[in-house]
C-alpha positions in Angstrom: 36.0 7.4 -115.4 37.6 6.3 -112.1 35.7 6.0 -108.9 36.6 5.4 -105.3 35.4 3.0 -102.6 36.4 3.0 -98.9 35.8 0.1 -96.4 35.3 0.4 -92.7 34.6 -1.6 -89.7 31.8 0.2 -87.9 30.0 3.4 -88.8 30.3 6.9 -87.6 33.2 9.0 -86.5 35.1 6.2 -84.8 34.8 3.7 -87.6 38.1 1.9 -88.5 39.2 2.3 -92.2 40.3 -1.1 -93.5 41.1 -0.3 -97.2 40.1 1.4 -100.3 39.7 0.8 -104.0 40.2 3.1 -107.1 39.0 2.2 -110.5 35.9 0.5 -111.9 34.0 0.8 -108.5 30.5 -0.1 -109.3 28.0 -2.6 -107.7 28.1 -5.0 -110.7 32.0 -5.3 -110.3 31.7 -5.6 -106.5 29.3 -8.5 -106.8 31.4 -10.1 -109.6 34.7 -10.2 -107.7 34.4 -13.1 -105.2 36.2 -11.6 -102.3 34.3 -8.4 -102.6 31.0 -10.3 -102.8 32.1 -12.2 -99.6 32.8 -8.8 -98.0 29.4 -7.5 -98.9 27.6 -10.7 -97.5 29.7 -11.3 -94.5 28.1 -11.5 -91.1 31.2 -11.4 -88.9 34.2 -9.1 -88.5 36.9 -11.6 -89.2 35.4 -12.5 -92.6 35.0 -9.0 -93.6 38.7 -8.1 -92.7 40.0 -11.1 -94.7 37.7 -10.6 -97.6 38.6 -6.8 -97.9 42.3 -7.7 -97.7 42.0 -10.3 -100.5 39.8 -7.9 -102.5 42.6 -5.3 -102.5 44.8 -7.7 -104.2 42.3 -9.3 -106.6 41.1 -6.0 -107.7 44.5 -5.2 -109.1 45.0 -8.7 -110.5 41.8 -8.4 -112.4 43.0 -5.0 -113.7 39.9 -3.1 -112.3 42.1 -0.5 -110.6 44.2 -0.1 -107.6 43.8 -1.4 -104.0 45.1 0.5 -100.9 46.0 -1.1 -97.6 45.7 0.9 -94.4 49.4 0.4 -93.5 50.3 2.5 -96.5 48.2 5.5 -95.3 45.0 7.3 -96.4 45.3 7.4 -100.3 43.0 10.3 -101.1 43.6 14.0 -101.1 40.3 14.7 -99.4 39.9 14.5 -95.7 37.1 11.9 -95.3 35.2 9.4 -97.3 32.4 11.9 -97.9 34.1 12.6 -101.3 34.4 8.9 -102.3 32.0 7.2 -104.6 31.0 4.4 -102.3 31.5 3.8 -98.6 31.0 0.1 -97.4 30.9 -0.5 -93.7 30.5 -3.7 -91.6 28.6 -2.8 -88.4 29.7 -5.3 -85.7 26.6 -4.4 -83.5 24.2 -5.2 -86.3 26.4 -8.0 -87.7 25.6 -6.6 -91.2 27.2 -4.7 -94.1 25.9 -1.2 -95.0 26.6 1.0 -98.0 26.2 4.7 -98.7 27.7 7.1 -101.2 29.9 10.2 -100.9 27.8 12.8 -99.1 25.3 10.1 -98.4 22.5 10.9 -96.1 21.6 7.4 -95.0 22.9 3.8 -94.9 21.5 1.0 -96.9 21.7 -2.5 -95.3 22.9 -5.2 -97.6 20.9 -8.5 -97.4 23.5 -11.3 -97.4 21.0 -13.6 -99.2 20.3 -11.1 -102.0 23.1 -8.4 -102.1 21.6 -5.6 -104.0 22.5 -1.9 -103.9 19.8 0.6 -104.0 18.5 1.7 -107.4 16.8 4.7 -108.7 17.7 8.4 -108.5 20.5 8.0 -106.0 18.3 7.5 -102.9 21.5 7.6 -100.7 23.1 10.8 -102.0 23.0 14.4 -101.0 19.7 16.2 -101.6 21.5 19.4 -102.5 24.5 18.9 -104.8 25.7 22.5 -104.6 25.8 22.3 -100.8 27.6 19.0 -101.0 30.2 20.5 -103.4 30.9 23.3 -100.7 31.4 20.7 -97.9 30.7 16.9 -98.5 30.8 16.3 -94.7 28.2 18.9 -93.7 24.9 17.7 -92.4 22.8 15.8 -93.3 25.7 13.5 -94.5 26.3 10.4 -92.4 29.1 10.8 -89.9 32.5 9.5 -91.0 36.0 9.6 -89.4 38.4 12.4 -90.4 41.5 10.7 -92.2 43.3 13.9 -92.8 43.2 17.4 -91.2 40.1 19.2 -92.4 41.2 22.5 -94.0 40.0 25.6 -92.3 39.2 27.3 -95.6 37.6 25.3 -98.3 39.5 25.7 -101.5 37.9 27.1 -104.7 38.5 25.0 -107.8 37.7 26.6 -111.2 35.4 29.1 -109.6 33.4 26.4 -107.7 33.8 26.2 -103.9 34.8 22.6 -102.9 
């Protein structure tokens, strides 16, 4: 099953999207692919930018999926990262990398010396899956920038409102 990861500089509605991955997006793969591990453990913006740019190429070279560069435009049919599997952001103020999940309600700070993702029953995810399916960006989800125009009417898919 394919999953999706979006990378940002900054957190919140004004974060800058710097690339995305599709495919075998899971913490074990993030830590096994050298430029992704560097992106997760970086403590400065230039390193994160370079590592993510390299990761987009290496991801495809390693046949883990596809990499999407910002100059080619937002690759997903949804309007924000709230529907992506993983969201990884470098916060320049904190000089640290943070991760959350689609519909995530909080950020998890990555320790550069021991880059682990949170474990357990999805401590980052939405508390109410049905509400998240209706609107992944609704509170209490962490704020993210809109990458496409948000539809005024939420489409119904297979009887489920999404």
